C-alpha positions, -999 to 999 in steps of 0.1 A, spaced: 47 -144 -190 12 -132 -186 5 -158 -159 37 -148 -141 27 -112 -141 -7 -121 -127 8 -143 -100 32 -115 -91 4 -90 -88 -16 -114 -66 14 -120 -43 21 -83 -41 -14 -73 -31 -20 -100 -4 -4 -78 22 -26 -49 14 -58 -69 13 -52 -84 47 -41 -51 62 -69 -31 46 -94 -56 60 -78 -53 95 -81 -15 93 -118 -18 87 -125 -48 110 -104 -34 139 -108 3 134 -109 13 170 -77 -5 180 -58 6 149 -71 42 153 -59 42 189 -24 32 177 -25 58 149 -36 85 175 -7 76 197 16 83 168 1 117 163 -20 110 132 -48 136 130 -84 123 128 -70 89 135 -103 69 132 -111 85 98 -76 81 86 -77 44 96 -109 39 77 -98 58 46 -64 40 45 -82 6 48 -105 15 19 -75 28 -2 -56 -4 4 -84 -27 -5 -95 -7 -36 -59 -3 -48 -51 -40 -42 -82 -52 -60 -76 -29 -89 -40 -41 -92 -48 -77 -88 -77 -78 -113 -61 -55 -137 -89 -29 -136 -70 4 -141 -41 -14 -123 -19 17 -127 -43 37 -106 -45 9 -81 -7 9 -78 -7 47 -72 -33 43 -45 -10 20 -27 19 45 -30 -3 73 -17 -10 50 13 26 38 19 46 71 18 26 90 45 23 58 66 61 54 66 66 90 77 37 93 102 36 58 117 72 47 116 92 79 124 123 60 137 142 92 140 120 103 169 126 72 190 152 71 218 149 34 228 174 15 205 151 -15 201 121 6 193 141 27 169 153 -4 151 118 -19 148 104 14 135 133 17 110 125 -17 97 89 -9 93 98 25 76 121 8 52 95 -19 44 69 8 36 94 28 14 105 -4 -4 69 -14 -11 62 21 -23 91 18 -47 78 -16 -59 43 -1 -64 58 28 -84 77 3 -106 45 -17 -111 28 16 -121 55 24 -146 54 -11 -161 17 -11 -165 17 24 -181 46 14 -204 33 -21 -214 -4 -14 -213 -23 -43 -227 10 -62 -234 12 -68 -197 -15 -94 -202 -44 -108 -181 -59 -74 -173 -95 -63 -176 -88 -28 -187 -61 -8 -203 -41 16 -181 -58 48 -171 -26 68 -176 -4 68 -206 
Protein backbone atom coordinates (compact mmCIF):
# COMPACT_ATOMS: atom_id res chain seq x y z
CA UNK A 1 0.00 0.00 0.00
CA UNK A 2 2.94 2.34 0.58
CA UNK A 3 3.75 2.39 -3.14
CA UNK A 4 0.10 3.02 -4.01
CA UNK A 5 0.04 6.02 -1.64
CA UNK A 6 3.23 7.36 -3.22
CA UNK A 7 1.87 6.92 -6.75
CA UNK A 8 -1.36 8.65 -5.70
CA UNK A 9 0.59 11.59 -4.26
CA UNK A 10 2.68 11.88 -7.43
CA UNK A 11 -0.36 11.78 -9.71
CA UNK A 12 -2.17 14.34 -7.56
CA UNK A 13 0.65 16.89 -7.61
CA UNK A 14 1.48 16.72 -11.34
CA UNK A 15 -1.16 19.36 -12.08
CA UNK A 16 0.29 21.72 -9.47
CA UNK A 17 3.88 21.26 -10.59
CA UNK A 18 3.00 22.13 -14.18
CA UNK A 19 0.74 25.00 -13.26
CA UNK A 20 3.20 26.40 -10.72
CA UNK A 21 5.96 26.34 -13.31
CA UNK A 22 3.69 28.13 -15.80
CA UNK A 23 2.92 30.81 -13.22
CA UNK A 24 6.63 31.53 -12.91
CA UNK A 25 7.67 31.02 -16.54
CA UNK A 26 4.74 33.01 -18.00
CA UNK A 27 4.19 35.49 -15.19
CA UNK A 28 3.30 38.47 -17.38
CA UNK A 29 0.60 36.67 -19.36
CA UNK A 30 -0.88 34.99 -16.30
CA UNK A 31 -0.76 38.21 -14.29
CA UNK A 32 -2.60 40.00 -17.09
CA UNK A 33 -5.36 37.41 -16.93
CA UNK A 34 -5.48 37.63 -13.13
CA UNK A 35 -5.68 41.43 -13.34
CA UNK A 36 -8.58 41.13 -15.78
CA UNK A 37 -10.37 39.09 -13.11
CA UNK A 38 -9.79 41.82 -10.51
CA UNK A 39 -7.01 40.14 -8.56
CA UNK A 40 -5.10 42.81 -6.61
CA UNK A 41 -1.32 42.96 -7.16
CA UNK A 42 -1.79 40.44 -9.95
CA UNK A 43 1.89 39.97 -10.81
CA UNK A 44 2.91 39.38 -7.21
CA UNK A 45 -0.12 37.14 -6.63
CA UNK A 46 0.82 35.11 -9.72
CA UNK A 47 4.38 34.67 -8.53
CA UNK A 48 3.38 33.81 -4.96
CA UNK A 49 0.77 31.31 -6.13
CA UNK A 50 3.31 29.67 -8.44
CA UNK A 51 5.79 29.28 -5.60
CA UNK A 52 3.05 27.97 -3.27
CA UNK A 53 1.98 25.35 -5.79
CA UNK A 54 5.51 24.14 -6.45
CA UNK A 55 6.52 24.03 -2.78
CA UNK A 56 3.26 22.40 -1.70
CA UNK A 57 3.42 19.84 -4.50
CA UNK A 58 7.06 18.92 -3.86
CA UNK A 59 6.45 18.61 -0.11
CA UNK A 60 3.44 16.38 -0.69
CA UNK A 61 5.13 14.29 -3.37
CA UNK A 62 8.32 13.67 -1.40
CA UNK A 63 6.61 13.34 1.95
CA UNK A 64 8.48 16.20 3.60
CA UNK A 65 5.88 17.65 5.95
CA UNK A 66 3.37 16.47 3.41
CA UNK A 67 0.50 17.68 5.60
CA UNK A 68 1.78 21.26 5.31
CA UNK A 69 2.23 20.78 1.57
CA UNK A 70 -1.40 19.70 1.24
CA UNK A 71 -2.52 22.78 3.21
CA UNK A 72 -0.49 25.07 0.94
CA UNK A 73 -2.41 23.66 -2.00
CA UNK A 74 -5.73 24.30 -0.23
CA UNK A 75 -4.68 27.88 0.54
CA UNK A 76 -4.00 28.33 -3.18
CA UNK A 77 -7.13 26.56 -4.45
CA UNK A 78 -9.93 28.20 -2.44
CA UNK A 79 -9.07 31.84 -3.24
CA UNK A 80 -8.34 30.87 -6.84
CA UNK A 81 -11.76 29.31 -7.21
CA UNK A 82 -13.49 32.39 -5.81
CA UNK A 83 -11.38 35.11 -7.44
CA UNK A 84 -10.59 33.59 -10.81
CA UNK A 85 -13.68 31.51 -11.55
CA UNK A 86 -16.58 33.59 -10.25
CA UNK A 87 -19.15 32.01 -12.56
CA UNK A 88 -21.98 33.84 -10.75
CA UNK A 89 -20.71 37.12 -12.24
CA UNK A 90 -20.86 35.91 -15.83
CA UNK A 91 -23.75 36.71 -18.16
CA UNK A 92 -22.71 34.75 -21.24
CA UNK A 93 -24.04 31.18 -20.79
CA UNK A 94 -20.99 29.50 -22.34
CA UNK A 95 -18.52 31.54 -20.28
CA UNK A 96 -20.61 30.94 -17.17
CA UNK A 97 -20.52 27.18 -17.78
CA UNK A 98 -16.76 27.14 -18.35
CA UNK A 99 -16.11 29.18 -15.21
CA UNK A 100 -18.42 26.94 -13.19
CA UNK A 101 -16.47 23.88 -14.33
CA UNK A 102 -13.17 25.51 -13.33
CA UNK A 103 -14.65 26.63 -9.99
CA UNK A 104 -15.90 23.12 -9.25
CA UNK A 105 -12.54 21.62 -10.26
CA UNK A 106 -10.68 23.90 -7.86
CA UNK A 107 -13.13 23.22 -5.02
CA UNK A 108 -12.94 19.46 -5.68
CA UNK A 109 -9.14 19.55 -5.66
CA UNK A 110 -9.23 21.55 -2.42
CA UNK A 111 -11.44 18.86 -0.91
CA UNK A 112 -9.03 16.16 -2.06
CA UNK A 113 -6.08 18.10 -0.61
CA UNK A 114 -7.92 18.43 2.72
CA UNK A 115 -8.60 14.70 2.71
CA UNK A 116 -4.91 14.03 2.01
CA UNK A 117 -4.03 16.40 4.86
CA UNK A 118 -6.33 14.49 7.25
CA UNK A 119 -4.96 11.10 6.19
CA UNK A 120 -1.37 12.23 6.61
CA UNK A 121 -2.05 13.67 10.07
CA UNK A 122 -4.03 10.59 11.13
CA UNK A 123 -1.70 7.93 9.72
CA UNK A 124 1.60 9.74 10.18
CA UNK A 125 4.51 7.41 9.49
CA UNK A 126 2.08 4.56 8.76
CA UNK A 127 1.30 6.26 5.44
CA UNK A 128 4.69 5.05 4.30
CA UNK A 129 7.33 6.29 1.91
CA UNK A 130 7.65 9.73 3.44
CA UNK A 131 10.81 11.56 4.43
CA UNK A 132 9.43 13.19 7.59
CA UNK A 133 6.57 12.68 9.98
CA UNK A 134 3.65 15.10 9.68
CA UNK A 135 4.15 18.60 11.04
CA UNK A 136 0.65 18.64 12.55
CA UNK A 137 -0.85 16.07 14.87
